[in-house]
C-alpha positions as CSV (number, residue, x, y, z in Angstrom):
1,X,207.2,-93.7,10.0
2,X,204.3,-91.0,11.6
3,X,201.3,-92.8,9.1
4,X,202.3,-96.4,10.9
5,X,202.3,-94.7,14.8
6,X,198.5,-93.1,13.8
7,X,197.6,-96.6,12.5
8,X,198.9,-98.1,15.7
9,X,196.7,-95.0,17.6
10,X,193.7,-96.0,15.8
11,X,193.8,-99.3,16.3
12,X,194.4,-99.2,19.7
13,X,191.5,-96.4,20.3
14,X,189.2,-98.8,18.4
15,X,190.2,-102.0,20.3
16,X,189.4,-100.1,23.8
17,X,186.0,-98.2,22.7
18,X,185.2,-102.1,21.7
19,X,185.8,-103.4,25.3
20,X,183.9,-100.6,26.5
21,X,180.9,-101.0,24.7
22,X,180.9,-104.6,25.6
23,X,181.5,-103.8,29.6
24,X,178.8,-101.7,29.2
25,X,176.3,-103.8,27.6
26,X,177.3,-106.6,29.9
27,X,176.4,-104.1,32.9
28,X,173.0,-103.0,30.7
29,X,172.4,-107.0,30.6
30,X,173.3,-107.6,34.0
31,X,170.7,-104.6,35.4
32,X,168.1,-106.2,33.4
33,X,168.5,-109.8,34.8
34,X,168.6,-108.4,38.2
35,X,164.8,-107.3,37.7
36,X,164.1,-110.8,38.0
37,X,160.9,-110.6,35.7
38,X,159.8,-112.9,33.0
39,X,157.5,-112.4,30.4
40,X,154.0,-114.5,31.1
41,X,153.4,-117.4,29.1
42,X,151.2,-120.2,28.9
43,X,154.4,-122.7,30.6
44,X,154.6,-120.4,33.5
45,X,153.9,-121.6,36.4
46,X,152.6,-119.7,40.0
47,X,154.2,-120.7,43.2
48,X,152.1,-123.5,44.9
49,X,150.6,-122.3,48.5
50,X,148.6,-119.6,49.6
51,X,147.7,-115.9,48.7
52,X,146.8,-113.5,51.5
53,X,146.3,-110.7,49.1
54,X,146.9,-109.6,45.2
55,X,150.2,-108.4,46.4
56,X,151.5,-111.5,46.9
57,X,149.8,-112.6,44.2
58,X,151.7,-109.9,41.9
59,X,155.2,-111.2,43.7
60,X,154.4,-114.6,43.2
61,X,155.3,-115.5,46.9
62,X,152.6,-117.4,48.3
63,X,152.4,-118.6,51.7
64,X,154.1,-122.1,50.8
65,X,152.6,-125.4,52.3
66,X,155.0,-126.6,54.1
67,X,154.7,-123.0,56.3
68,X,150.6,-123.3,57.0
69,X,149.7,-125.6,60.5
70,X,147.6,-128.0,60.0
71,X,147.1,-132.0,60.0
72,X,145.9,-132.5,56.6
73,X,148.8,-134.4,54.6
74,X,150.6,-132.0,52.4
75,X,150.7,-134.7,49.5
76,X,146.8,-135.0,49.5
77,X,145.5,-133.4,46.0
78,X,142.6,-131.9,48.1
79,X,144.7,-130.1,50.3
80,X,143.9,-126.5,50.0
81,X,139.9,-128.0,50.0
82,X,140.4,-129.3,53.0
83,X,142.5,-125.7,55.0
84,X,139.6,-123.5,53.0
85,X,136.7,-125.2,54.9
86,X,138.0,-125.1,58.5
87,X,137.5,-121.0,59.8
88,X,140.9,-119.9,60.4
89,X,144.3,-121.0,59.1
90,X,147.5,-120.5,61.0
91,X,151.2,-120.2,59.4
92,X,154.6,-119.0,59.9
93,X,155.3,-115.8,58.2
94,X,159.0,-115.1,56.1
95,X,160.0,-114.0,59.7
96,X,159.2,-117.2,61.5
97,X,156.0,-115.8,63.3
98,X,153.4,-117.9,63.8
99,X,150.1,-115.7,62.3
100,X,146.4,-116.6,62.3
101,X,143.9,-115.4,59.4
102,X,140.3,-116.1,58.6
103,X,139.8,-118.5,55.9
104,X,137.7,-116.0,54.3
105,X,140.3,-113.8,53.6
106,X,142.5,-115.5,51.6
107,X,142.9,-114.3,47.9
108,X,142.9,-117.5,46.2
109,X,145.7,-120.4,46.1
110,X,147.6,-121.8,43.4
111,X,147.6,-125.7,42.8
112,X,150.2,-127.2,40.0
113,X,151.0,-124.0,39.1
114,X,147.8,-122.8,38.3
115,X,145.9,-119.9,39.8
116,X,142.6,-119.9,41.6
117,X,140.8,-116.9,42.7
118,X,137.6,-117.1,45.6
119,X,134.5,-115.9,44.3
120,X,132.4,-115.8,47.8
121,X,132.8,-119.5,48.9
122,X,134.0,-120.8,45.8
123,X,137.4,-120.8,44.0
124,X,137.8,-120.4,40.8
125,X,140.5,-121.8,38.0
126,X,141.9,-118.6,36.1
127,X,142.1,-120.4,32.5
128,X,143.1,-117.0,30.4
129,X,146.3,-115.4,32.3
130,X,147.4,-112.1,31.3
131,X,147.5,-108.4,32.0
132,X,143.1,-108.7,31.7
133,X,142.5,-111.9,33.2
134,X,139.7,-114.5,32.0
135,X,137.5,-116.8,34.2
136,X,134.5,-118.4,34.5
137,X,133.2,-118.5,38.2
138,X,130.5,-119.8,40.0
139,X,128.1,-117.8,42.2
140,X,125.5,-118.5,44.9
141,X,122.6,-116.5,45.0
142,X,119.3,-117.1,47.4
143,X,115.8,-117.0,45.9
144,X,113.0,-116.6,48.6
145,X,110.3,-118.2,47.1
146,X,106.6,-117.1,48.6
147,X,103.5,-119.1,49.3
148,X,100.2,-118.0,50.2
149,X,97.6,-120.3,50.9
150,X,95.1,-118.6,49.6
151,X,96.4,-118.0,46.3
152,X,94.6,-120.7,44.7
153,X,91.0,-120.0,46.7
154,X,88.5,-118.7,44.1
155,X,86.3,-117.6,46.6
156,X,88.5,-115.0,47.9
157,X,91.3,-114.2,45.3
158,X,91.8,-111.6,44.8
159,X,89.6,-109.8,46.7
160,X,89.9,-111.2,50.1
161,X,92.1,-109.4,52.7
162,X,93.7,-112.5,53.5
163,X,95.0,-113.2,50.1
164,X,98.9,-111.8,50.5
165,X,102.1,-114.0,50.5
166,X,105.0,-114.6,53.1
167,X,108.3,-116.1,52.6
168,X,107.9,-119.7,52.5
169,X,111.8,-120.4,52.2
170,X,114.8,-119.9,50.4
171,X,116.1,-121.4,47.2
172,X,120.1,-121.6,46.7
173,X,121.2,-121.6,42.9
174,X,124.5,-122.0,41.2
175,X,125.3,-119.6,38.2
176,X,128.3,-119.4,36.3
177,X,129.8,-116.0,35.0
178,X,132.3,-113.9,33.5
179,X,135.1,-112.2,34.9
180,X,138.0,-110.4,34.2
181,X,140.7,-109.2,36.3
182,X,143.1,-106.2,36.0
183,X,146.8,-107.6,37.1
184,X,147.8,-104.4,37.1
185,X,145.4,-103.1,40.1
186,X,144.0,-106.8,41.1
187,X,140.0,-105.3,40.8
188,X,137.9,-108.1,39.4
189,X,134.8,-107.1,37.2
190,X,132.2,-108.7,35.7
191,X,132.9,-109.8,31.7
192,X,130.4,-106.5,30.1
193,X,131.2,-105.0,27.4
194,X,131.3,-101.6,29.7
195,X,133.9,-103.0,31.8
196,X,136.0,-104.2,28.7
197,X,136.0,-100.3,27.5
198,X,137.0,-99.4,30.7
199,X,140.0,-101.6,30.7
200,X,141.2,-101.1,27.0
201,X,141.5,-97.7,27.7
202,X,145.0,-98.2,28.4
203,X,145.9,-98.6,24.8
204,X,144.0,-96.0,23.1
205,X,144.4,-97.6,19.5
206,X,142.7,-100.6,20.6
207,X,140.3,-98.8,22.5
208,X,139.5,-96.3,19.5
209,X,139.0,-99.8,17.5
210,X,136.5,-101.0,19.9
211,X,134.7,-97.8,20.6
212,X,134.2,-97.5,16.5
213,X,132.4,-100.8,16.7
214,X,128.6,-101.5,17.0
215,X,126.9,-102.1,20.6
216,X,126.7,-105.8,18.6
217,X,129.9,-106.3,17.6
218,X,131.4,-105.1,20.6
219,X,129.2,-108.0,22.3
220,X,130.3,-110.0,19.7
221,X,134.1,-109.0,19.7
222,X,135.0,-108.6,23.2
223,X,136.9,-111.6,24.0
224,X,138.9,-111.1,21.2
225,X,140.2,-107.8,22.2
226,X,141.2,-108.9,25.3
227,X,143.2,-111.3,24.0
228,X,144.5,-108.3,21.5
229,X,145.7,-106.3,24.4
230,X,147.3,-109.4,26.3
231,X,149.1,-109.6,23.2
232,X,150.0,-105.9,22.6
233,X,150.7,-105.3,26.2
234,X,152.3,-108.2,27.9
235,X,152.1,-109.6,31.7
236,X,155.7,-109.9,33.5
237,X,156.2,-111.5,36.3
238,X,158.7,-113.0,38.8
239,X,160.9,-115.6,37.4
240,X,159.8,-118.8,39.1
241,X,162.3,-121.1,40.8
242,X,160.0,-123.6,41.8
């Protein structure tokens, strides 16, 4: 009889332990879910709208098109291109207060779930998103051209005191460059070996591997190491309910 009673007590205790274990697991799961963060995948879509700063990008909380005061049709495919050509943009903040910001202060925007970042007057799509993003940006450069009316004068050049050049015109060129965006800090860097080294240092093992390579190999494999960094250090962003 005593043995039977002990068996009942042991079974009851086991059920209680199992109940509290499941309850604890449920609380833990709920706590995890409340963070609202999901691991980034290519299927992730940024909420369409304008980002004033990088913190809005991190939180995926842009100024929605519906909060922007404009005569441009919200459904117009060139909506962002049109409003960002203006000097200033008026909008309502989350408290319903009317605000105004210079267009050249905008960080970027999201269109159809893709992220665009401003470099100069150009907005460039960030093709590779991760803890370290990679994208190609169009940079505008101005190169002054010089002209001397005496430079081809056989009798005056190069001995004539009048043989000098002076600015004639400025030539504007568009140049494509590769860039990196550090999603931890929001800083943007040119895609150079030295900048890749500086970003990889957050992953000591990967950093040591990269530093052991020759200069030639570093240049050849730098993109692969950025990709490996993203695989080993995934980016987490707020869940998008768009």
